[in-house]
C-alpha positions as MATLAB code, in Angstrom:
seq = 'MRARENLIAAKVFLAGVILAIAVGITTREKISPFILGLLALVGVIVGFFVAEKDVQTFLMASVSLVIVSYSGISGLVINSAVLGTGMAKSLSSTLAALIAMFVPATIIVALKTVFSIARS';
ca = [
      -7.256   43.581    8.975;
      -5.863   40.701    6.771;
      -3.851   39.245    9.604;
      -6.975   38.967   11.785;
      -8.822   37.250    8.879;
      -6.028   34.794    8.641;
      -6.166   34.013   12.466;
      -9.996   33.570   12.209;
      -9.460   31.051    9.251;
      -6.756   29.316   11.077;
      -8.717   28.927   13.972;
     -11.940   27.615   12.072;
      -9.545   25.244   10.177;
      -8.237   23.835   13.251;
     -11.579   23.349   14.793;
     -12.633   21.593   11.539;
      -9.735   19.382   11.680;
     -10.150   18.520   15.294;
     -14.039   17.937   14.671;
     -13.301   15.642   11.714;
     -10.789   13.519   13.672;
     -12.940   13.198   16.779;
     -15.955   12.339   14.637;
     -14.043    9.787   12.737;
     -12.664    8.176   15.757;
     -15.967    8.055   17.680;
     -18.040    7.095   14.661;
     -18.535    3.377   14.089;
     -21.310    3.612   11.638;
     -22.316    6.349    9.129;
     -21.410    9.904   10.052;
     -24.424   12.007   10.627;
     -25.487   14.103    7.810;
     -25.700   17.255   10.190;
     -22.007   16.602   11.109;
     -20.949   16.270    7.513;
     -22.945   19.485    6.685;
     -21.139   21.282    9.579;
     -17.783   19.902    8.170;
     -18.737   21.134    4.858;
     -19.565   24.520    6.165;
     -16.201   24.801    7.771;
     -14.632   24.032    4.542;
     -16.426   26.583    2.784;
     -15.405   29.251    5.535;
     -11.972   28.043    5.324;
     -11.954   28.307    1.622;
     -12.893   31.747    1.660;
     -10.423   33.008    3.981;
      -7.316   31.340    2.270;
      -4.922   34.128    1.544;
      -4.062   34.907   -1.973;
      -0.320   34.193   -1.280;
      -1.243   30.642    0.019;
      -3.453   29.480   -2.630;
      -1.003   27.285   -4.596;
       0.244   25.546   -1.430;
      -3.211   25.110   -0.058;
      -4.409   23.515   -3.505;
      -1.606   21.226   -3.770;
      -1.904   20.116   -0.093;
      -5.866   19.875   -0.246;
      -6.026   18.039   -3.600;
      -3.219   15.423   -2.384;
      -5.227   14.916    0.941;
      -8.463   14.506   -0.816;
      -7.003   11.909   -3.421;
      -4.993   10.065   -0.774;
      -7.927   10.032    1.809;
     -10.300    8.709   -0.934;
      -7.771    5.952   -1.865;
      -7.276    5.102    1.756;
     -11.012    4.707    2.362;
     -11.279    2.519   -0.825;
      -8.275    0.192    0.475;
      -9.635    0.192    4.119;
     -13.108   -0.795    3.100;
     -11.795   -3.696    1.092;
      -9.242   -4.652    3.658;
     -11.933   -4.316    6.381;
     -14.359   -6.628    4.389;
     -11.641   -9.216    4.138;
     -10.154   -8.995    7.562;
     -13.020   -7.533    9.752;
     -10.808   -5.131   11.468;
     -12.509   -2.659   13.796;
      -9.842    0.005   13.467;
     -10.197    0.291    9.688;
     -13.832    1.563   10.304;
     -12.563    4.397   12.661;
      -9.947    5.425   10.090;
     -12.089    5.299    7.264;
     -14.622    7.534    9.038;
     -11.858    9.924    9.994;
     -10.667   10.181    6.377;
     -14.327   10.500    5.161;
     -14.846   13.458    7.620;
     -11.598   15.223    6.320;
     -12.978   14.704    2.931;
     -16.191   16.481    3.726;
     -14.375   19.457    4.966;
     -11.545   19.450    2.327;
     -13.538   19.199   -0.624;
     -15.701   22.394   -0.166;
     -12.625   24.290    0.782;
     -10.678   23.183   -2.260;
     -13.544   23.993   -4.685;
     -13.919   27.453   -3.072;
     -10.231   28.348   -3.336;
      -9.937   26.826   -7.029;
     -12.986   28.960   -8.037;
     -11.437   32.227   -6.556;
      -8.334   31.248   -8.257;
      -9.836   30.970  -11.699;
     -12.083   34.173  -11.282;
      -8.756   35.992  -10.202;
      -7.045   34.554  -13.479;
     -10.019   35.696  -15.445;
      -9.728   39.207  -14.102;
      -6.209   39.695  -15.103;
];
């Protein structure tokens, strides 16, 4: 049963990453609130299904991704304003979509970990 849950989580995660990248590449303006909500929901689902043995690795990777993506967005927005490049908008949207998915997943996994520590 556990392996099947991990398979479901892996497929949902992969679908979310593909959606985030596709949305980011095709979006030139603001990302639709519906798409952001869908990505957040995918993040919540992924967070619930992260296996206990993978929690530490997931938290390190997801926190790193969120921090680097946010920094990248900040730098790209400044760079885009100065240089006016169109590619920066697509990359910035992609990073924003990834953040929309990873922040809820990270919060869920962190809360699960805190409750697990509190129980023991």
